[in-house]
VOBAZA-243136 format. One record per residue (C-alpha): residue in three letters; chain; x negated, y negated, z. Coordinates in steps of 0.1 Angstrom, whole numbers, m for minus. Example, Ala and Ser with C-alpha at 12.3 -4.5 7.8 and 13.67 -1.06 7.14 Angstrom:
2
Ala/A/m123/45/78
Ser/A/m137/11/71
END
This chain:
96
Met/A/m1263/m1807/338
Leu/A/m1257/m1772/326
Thr/A/m1295/m1770/304
Ala/A/m1307/m1735/308
Thr/A/m1314/m1707/326
Val/A/m1338/m1674/329
Leu/A/m1319/m1643/347
Thr/A/m1343/m1614/353
Cys/A/m1333/m1585/375
Ala/A/m1331/m1546/374
Ile/A/m1302/m1522/369
Asp/A/m1300/m1490/385
Ala/A/m1274/m1468/363
Pro/A/m1276/m1435/377
Asp/A/m1243/m1428/361
Phe/A/m1264/m1430/324
Cys/A/m1296/m1412/340
Met/A/m1318/m1447/331
Asn/A/m1334/m1476/351
Leu/A/m1327/m1506/330
Ala/A/m1343/m1542/333
Leu/A/m1320/m1573/324
His/A/m1341/m1603/313
Val/A/m1317/m1629/303
Val/A/m1326/m1670/288
Trp/A/m1299/m1695/278
Thr/A/m1302/m1724/263
Gly/A/m1276/m1752/262
Asp/A/m1263/m1764/225
Gly/A/m1246/m1799/219
Arg/A/m1229/m1819/245
Ala/A/m1211/m1803/276
Leu/A/m1171/m1805/277
Arg/A/m1163/m1820/313
Pro/A/m1125/m1808/322
His/A/m1105/m1813/350
Gly/A/m1069/m1821/361
Ala/A/m1047/m1826/393
Asp/A/m1018/m1807/403
Val/A/m995/m1822/432
Thr/A/m973/m1801/455
Arg/A/m941/m1813/482
Ser/A/m934/m1786/503
Gly/A/m924/m1783/538
Gly/A/m927/m1823/545
Phe/A/m967/m1825/532
Ile/A/m978/m1835/499
Tyr/A/m1008/m1814/488
Val/A/m1029/m1824/456
Gln/A/m1053/m1804/443
Glu/A/m1079/m1816/425
Ser/A/m1101/m1790/399
Arg/A/m1132/m1800/382
Ser/A/m1156/m1782/358
Glu/A/m1183/m1785/338
Ile/A/m1188/m1763/302
Arg/A/m1215/m1763/279
Phe/A/m1219/m1737/248
Gly/A/m1251/m1724/238
Thr/A/m1273/m1691/230
Ala/A/m1288/m1665/248
Val/A/m1317/m1644/240
Ala/A/m1320/m1613/263
Thr/A/m1337/m1580/267
Val/A/m1324/m1551/281
Ser/A/m1346/m1527/282
Asp/A/m1353/m1490/294
Gly/A/m1394/m1495/294
Glu/A/m1395/m1484/257
Thr/A/m1363/m1496/237
Asn/A/m1349/m1531/238
Tyr/A/m1311/m1526/232
Thr/A/m1305/m1562/229
Pro/A/m1330/m1574/201
Glu/A/m1309/m1601/182
Pro/A/m1299/m1637/202
Ser/A/m1261/m1641/209
Phe/A/m1239/m1658/185
Leu/A/m1218/m1672/211
Ala/A/m1231/m1682/250
Phe/A/m1214/m1705/276
Met/A/m1219/m1712/309
Thr/A/m1204/m1734/332
Asn/A/m1200/m1748/367
Ser/A/m1167/m1753/385
Gly/A/m1150/m1766/421
Ser/A/m1117/m1778/433
Asn/A/m1104/m1799/462
Val/A/m1072/m1799/485
Leu/A/m1062/m1827/498
Val/A/m1035/m1822/523
Ile/A/m1011/m1855/534
Arg/A/m985/m1860/557
Pro/A/m964/m1889/553
Asp/A/m959/m1908/586
Arg/A/m923/m1900/593
END
């Protein structure tokens, strides 16, 4: 279940002549959406079934993008979401 995450890393931005530090805290808000679907294709005597599943949850992200002196993102986001997705393919060869 998507509930919260923390990301911390250093960003090397030599084209901008600065190094930045990134720290993000994402917190889920409300219920997660769980869309899913399946597609069936027939080709060359085979049946292909592709199933996809995902989980999407909206929330709020609070971040610090800083060069050590200035925080370039002082306000929380107005829209942030996370997603987790995957798919499976089943190949069926019917008896002939």
